N, C-alpha and C positions, 0 to 999 in steps of 0.2 A: 504494498497496499504504499504512498505519495507519502509525504512529510501530513502528521496532522494535524495540526495545530505551531504555529506562529506568533508569541507574542513580544515584540518590543517596546520594552518595558521605560525603551531612556534611548539617546544618545548612543550608551556606551554599554546597552547590558541587554543581549538576545535568550530568552527562552525558546525551545525547542522541542516539539512532544512529538511520540513517529508509535502509531502502532505495529503492534506486531504482528504482522498477516501472510508475511513470507515465508517459504521452509528455509532448511536452515542452505542447506545447495545455493538457492538465489539469493540468498543476504551472503552467503560467504564468496558468491561469483562476482558479487557487484564492491567488493572495498578491498583497499589492500590495509595486511598487518603487517609491523615494525616482529622481527624475530621474535623481544618476551612479548609478545602477546599472542603470537600464534602458537606461542608455548602454551602459555594462561589459556586460550581456548582449546587446546587438543587435552589438557587437563579437567575439564569440566564435567560431569559425568552426564548432569541435565541438556537435555537438550533446549527445553527452555530459555536455562541459563546462558548459552552459547546464541542462541537467535536475538537474546536480549542484548549482551555482548555484542553483534554483527550489528544492530541496529544503531545502537550507538554510534558507531563507525557514518553507518548513514547518515546520520545528524552531522558531526564533525563532519565531513564532507558537503553538508546543506551550507555551514557555515565558511566552506573555503578553504578548510582542515582538513587533512586525513590523522591518520593513526600515527604516522611518523613525526606528528609532530604536542602527541602525548606521550608523558611519561609516567612513573609511579612514585614517589619517597617510599624508602623504608617503611613508611605505617600505612603504606600501602594509599594516598592521599594523589587523588591525578593534578596532573600539573600542563601545562599548554608552553612550549618553549615559547618565547617572548614577556610581554607583561600582561595578559589578560587571564584572569584569573577563569578557573572553571571547575563549574561539579556538575554530579554522572547521578541516575537515580532510575530505575527499573522495576515494576510492579508488574506480574503476571502479564498484560496482554501491550504494556506501555513504557517506554523508555524516554530520557529526557534531560536536554542538558539545559547549561545556564554558563555562559560567556560575558563576563563583564570585566571592568576596570578595578572594579568594587572585590572586596573581600563578599565570596558568596559559598551560598549551600545549598541542596535542593531536595527534594524526597517528593517523590510520588507513593501515593498508596489505593488501594483498594477498599473501601466504608463493606466494612462488614460486622455481623451482630457479635465476635468473635471481642472487638473493643470492649468493650462494655464489662466483657472475666476479664481484662487485664489490665482495668486502666487502675485501681489501685497500686499497680508496679509503674507507672509512671507519672501521676496527676500527683500534686498534695497539695497546695495553694487554691491551683485550678477548680477545686470542688466548691470553692466560696462560690463561683459565677455559674456551675454545673449544677445541675439536681439531679442526685446520685437514685431519684424516685423519677417518675418521669408525669408527674402531679404538675408537673407548669409548661414542662416543652415534653413534645411525642416520644419516643422512644429512634428515630428518623433525624430528627435534630441532633437527638442528644449522638445519637452515630456520629454523624455528621461533624458535629464542632468536637470529641475524642477522636477523631482519625486530623483534623487541622492541628489539635496538642498534640499528636504524636509525631506528625509531620515535620512542625515547626520546631521541636524538641530534637529530631531527629538530623534536620539541615543544618542546624546549632552547631551540633555533633561533627558531623562531617565537614565546619570550618575550623574548627578549634582541635578536634581528632587525637586528644588525650586522654591515654589509660587512666581510666579511676573515673571520669563523670559520669554521672549518676544522671536520668534522664528527672526521674522525682526528686531525687538532693538538691541540686545542681539551676536546675534549668527550670525558672519560672513564668508561663506566655500570661499574660496579663489578660482578662476580661475581653472580649469581643463581638461580636454582632454577623450573622453568618452574612447577611448581606452589605456589610460594608468593606468584606475581603480581605479587611489587613487589623493588626494589631499592633504588638510591640515585646520585646521579653528581654528576661537578664539569664546573666549566668555569672554564678559564682563558685568560683571552682579555686583551689590553693594562695587564696588574697587575692586574686584575680577577678573583677569587677567588668565584666564585660555588657553592653549595650546591644541589643538585634532588633531590624525592623522585619515586622512578617509582614507577606502578601499571601494570598491561596485565591485556587478556584476550582470549581469542582469542574470535572469532565466525565459528559455521560455520553455514554456508546454501549453499544450493542445493538441486538435485532427490533425493528420497529414493528414488532406483529403482537399482538395485546398476548396470543397465546406465548410468544415465547419472551412476557414482563421478564419472568426470573432468571432469564441471560440476562439482564442485560449486567454490564459493567460501569456502575459509578463509583469514579473513582477522584480522591482530594492532591493538585497539585500544589507543596509550600515550597515557597524559594526565599531566604533570608541574607537580610544585606547587616554587616555588621560596623557597626558605628564605630569611628575612630577617637 
């Protein structure tokens, strides 16, 4: 499938989203890989992960880069040659990248009921503006908000990439409304305090017929900018 979505956030930041519908062979035949990433690809046991990995390289090509411009540091964080910052994400049938002059992180997550069961593992202060019961907001909205919170914390973790950071204990996402599509967050870790601007949007994709409603995949895309 061609590029699913492009977000030109500002003059120095671009987000691209790919919906992975191609086979492994199709994607592999359309990208160039450097030697180290070819080894990484061959070591992946899941074809879904392989296809996601290759779709990210398709996104790079959409921006005028190739895999030859991409490298990973000792902690597994991706970097582009030059002064641009990059962050990468994939979940189920979607992959996305963000490229910016600013320090950025990105995450895409499928909206699932499961997130309710694990909310206690990554939320703390956020429960002050979330309803644990569904008395003041319905279950669907609760899931959508939890997915934003998880995505924001994941994006921030990708920026900092430091061992020992706890989503629950060290990262706080401030109150937000889904319709506003932005909020802020804070990281307090090892005497370091950092503030972040958070932006998010929902991606809805799937069969359009009513009988296939349960097969639709709603995802949440979240990206974070570290404030100076």
